[in-house]
C-alpha positions in Angstrom: 90.2 -37.0 -64.9 87.1 -38.8 -63.6 86.6 -38.4 -59.9 86.6 -41.7 -58.0 83.5 -42.5 -56.0 83.8 -42.2 -52.2 82.8 -44.7 -49.6 82.5 -43.9 -45.9 83.1 -46.9 -43.5 82.6 -46.7 -39.7 84.6 -49.1 -37.5 87.1 -49.2 -40.4 90.2 -50.0 -38.3 89.6 -53.7 -38.0 87.5 -56.7 -38.8 84.5 -56.4 -41.2 84.9 -52.6 -41.5 88.5 -52.9 -42.6 87.5 -55.6 -45.1 84.8 -53.4 -46.5 87.3 -50.6 -46.9 89.7 -52.9 -48.7 87.1 -54.4 -51.1 85.6 -51.0 -51.9 89.0 -49.6 -52.6 89.6 -52.6 -54.9 86.4 -51.7 -56.7 87.8 -48.2 -57.3 86.5 -46.1 -54.4 88.4 -43.6 -52.3 87.6 -43.8 -48.6 86.5 -41.9 -45.6 87.7 -44.1 -42.7 86.0 -43.6 -39.3 87.0 -45.1 -36.0 88.4 -44.1 -32.6 92.0 -45.1 -33.1 93.9 -42.7 -35.4 97.1 -44.8 -35.6 95.2 -47.9 -36.8 93.3 -45.9 -39.4 96.6 -44.5 -40.7 97.9 -48.0 -41.2 94.7 -49.0 -43.1 94.9 -45.8 -45.2 98.6 -46.6 -46.1 97.7 -50.1 -47.1 94.8 -49.0 -49.3 97.0 -46.4 -51.0 99.8 -48.9 -51.7 97.5 -51.7 -52.9 94.8 -49.9 -54.8 96.0 -46.3 -55.2 93.0 -45.3 -53.0 93.0 -41.9 -51.2 91.7 -42.0 -47.7 90.3 -39.3 -45.4 90.6 -40.1 -41.7 87.8 -39.1 -39.3 88.7 -40.0 -35.7 85.3 -40.3 -33.9 83.9 -42.0 -30.9 80.3 -42.6 -32.0 79.1 -42.5 -28.4 80.0 -38.8 -28.4 77.2 -36.8 -30.0 79.5 -34.1 -31.3 81.8 -36.6 -32.9 78.8 -38.4 -34.5 77.6 -35.0 -35.8 80.9 -34.5 -37.5 80.5 -37.7 -39.4 76.9 -36.8 -40.2 78.0 -33.5 -41.5 80.6 -35.2 -43.7 77.8 -37.3 -45.3 75.7 -34.2 -45.9 78.5 -32.4 -47.7 77.3 -32.0 -51.3 80.7 -30.6 -52.3 82.3 -34.0 -51.5 79.5 -36.5 -52.1 79.7 -39.9 -50.4 78.5 -42.7 -52.7 78.6 -45.6 -50.3 78.0 -45.7 -46.5 78.8 -48.7 -44.4 77.5 -48.4 -40.9 79.7 -51.1 -39.3 80.9 -49.7 -36.0 79.8 -51.8 -33.0 80.7 -53.7 -29.9 79.2 -56.2 -27.5 79.1 -56.1 -23.7 80.8 -58.7 -21.6 77.9 -59.2 -19.3 74.1 -59.7 -19.5 71.8 -56.7 -19.2 71.1 -56.7 -15.5 74.8 -57.3 -14.7 76.0 -54.5 -16.9 76.2 -50.9 -15.8 73.5 -48.8 -17.4 76.1 -46.4 -18.7 77.6 -49.3 -20.7 74.2 -50.2 -22.1 73.6 -46.7 -23.1 77.0 -46.5 -24.9 76.2 -49.7 -26.7 72.8 -48.3 -27.8 74.4 -45.1 -29.0 76.8 -47.0 -31.3 74.6 -49.9 -32.5 71.3 -47.9 -32.9 71.6 -44.1 -32.6 74.7 -43.9 -34.9 73.0 -46.0 -37.5 69.9 -43.8 -37.3 71.7 -40.5 -37.5 74.1 -41.5 -40.3 71.5 -43.2 -42.4 69.3 -40.1 -42.1 72.1 -37.8 -43.3 73.2 -40.2 -46.1 69.7 -41.1 -47.2 68.7 -37.4 -47.6 71.9 -36.5 -49.5 71.7 -39.6 -51.7 68.0 -39.2 -52.5 68.7 -35.7 -53.7 71.4 -37.0 -56.0 69.3 -40.0 -57.1 72.1 -42.4 -56.4 74.0 -44.1 -53.5 74.3 -47.1 -51.3 73.7 -47.6 -47.6 74.9 -50.8 -45.9 73.9 -51.3 -42.3 75.8 -54.1 -40.6 73.3 -56.0 -38.5 73.6 -59.7 -37.3 72.0 -63.1 -37.3 71.7 -62.4 -33.5 68.8 -60.0 -34.4 66.7 -63.0 -35.3 66.8 -64.5 -31.8 66.1 -63.1 -28.3 69.5 -62.8 -26.5 69.7 -59.5 -24.6 70.3 -56.0 -25.7 72.8 -56.8 -28.5 70.2 -59.0 -30.2 67.5 -56.3 -29.7 69.7 -53.6 -31.2 70.5 -55.8 -34.2 66.8 -56.6 -34.7 66.2 -52.9 -34.8 68.9 -52.4 -37.4 67.5 -55.0 -39.7 63.9 -53.8 -39.3 65.0 -50.1 -39.7 67.0 -50.9 -42.8 64.0 -52.7 -44.4 61.9 -49.7 -43.7 64.4 -47.3 -45.1 64.7 -49.4 -48.2 61.0 -49.1 -48.8 61.1 -45.3 -48.3 63.9 -45.0 -50.8 62.5 -47.4 -53.3 62.6 -46.0 -56.8 65.0 -43.2 -55.8 68.1 -44.7 -57.1 69.5 -45.4 -53.6 70.1 -49.0 -52.6 69.8 -50.0 -48.9 71.0 -53.3 -47.5 71.2 -54.9 -44.0 74.1 -57.3 -43.7 73.3 -60.0 -41.1 76.5 -62.1 -40.5 76.9 -64.9 -38.0 80.1 -65.7 -36.2 83.0 -64.2 -38.1 86.8 -64.4 -37.6 87.5 -60.9 -36.3 88.6 -59.3 -33.0 84.9 -58.9 -32.0 84.7 -62.0 -29.8 88.0 -61.2 -28.1 87.1 -57.6 -27.4 83.7 -58.7 -26.0 85.4 -61.3 -23.7 83.3 -64.1 -25.3 84.9 -67.5 -25.8 84.9 -68.9 -29.3 81.7 -71.1 -29.5 80.8 -74.0 -31.7 82.5 -75.9 -34.4 84.7 -74.4 -37.2 82.1 -74.7 -39.9 79.9 -72.0 -38.3 82.7 -69.4 -38.6 82.7 -67.0 -41.6 85.7 -65.5 -43.3 85.4 -61.7 -43.4 86.6 -61.5 -47.0 84.0 -64.0 -48.2 81.4 -62.3 -46.1 82.0 -58.8 -47.5 82.2 -60.2 -51.0 78.9 -61.9 -50.6 77.3 -58.7 -49.2 78.5 -56.5 -52.0 77.2 -59.1 -54.5 73.8 -58.9 -52.8 73.9 -55.1 -52.9 74.6 -55.3 -56.6 71.5 -57.5 -57.0 69.4 -55.1 -55.0 68.8 -57.4 -52.0 67.6 -55.6 -48.9 68.7 -58.3 -46.4 72.1 -60.1 -47.0 72.8 -63.2 -44.9 76.2 -64.6 -45.9 77.0 -68.3 -45.6 74.7 -71.3 -46.4 74.7 -72.3 -42.8 73.3 -69.0 -41.7 70.8 -68.7 -44.6 69.4 -72.1 -43.4 69.4 -70.9 -39.8 67.5 -67.7 -40.6 65.0 -69.6 -42.7 64.4 -72.0 -39.8 64.0 -69.2 -37.3 61.4 -67.7 -39.6 59.1 -70.7 -39.0 59.9 -71.7 -35.4 57.5 -70.8 -32.6 58.7 -67.8 -30.6 59.1 -69.9 -27.4 61.7 -72.0 -29.1 63.5 -68.9 -30.4 63.6 -67.5 -26.9 65.0 -70.9 -25.7 67.8 -70.5 -28.3 68.5 -67.0 -27.0 68.7 -68.4 -23.4 71.3 -70.9 -24.5 73.3 -68.1 -26.2 73.2 -66.0 -23.0 74.6 -68.9 -20.9 77.8 -68.7 -22.9 78.6 -65.3 -21.3 
């Protein structure tokens, strides 16, 4: 019996991460589900088993905890149980601007949005390069193309880092993609305490978003921007003067 490929998804209990787990299971992958809430992961695992006959391994991990992060990293480095796809999706936004936040909150955000992506991409990239195959998807954001506090800064890092990793792994058989979504219908805004901004047309459906991303991965695209509205926005941001981009970030911060 042929062994099913394995995908590891962080932040798999809800939102974009859960949708990645579902669509990868539909594509024939077994899963390693990573998040802080064991009970929610168990629900996801049961649904994937029932719908797609996918087996799931649950790793309960708070990625701000370095020992927990190391456990996930060790799982990626395990050659006896190779992981074929990694989705670094875990993340959160802070309720307040940088100077109004406690520094411990900012450090925790940096640990999840930046350090976890760094550590897990390092473990996955080494293991996949040795096997000459694999896929790394780092979930960034359109916010990384503007200047709007530490969340935007972290996401700008994720996109730039992913592009650099893609260059380093070019020709190795390992695909690397940064997913840069805009506003998406998930729990993210509610958890961050941010009101739902803008008209309905700017909001993305997570199922369409993940489907578009996986299609871009299949095509070998390094940066995936789902939605025509956000493709147009990112193209515009690429030619606007930096003072105007900073002004856009200032408007975004006022919504908090």
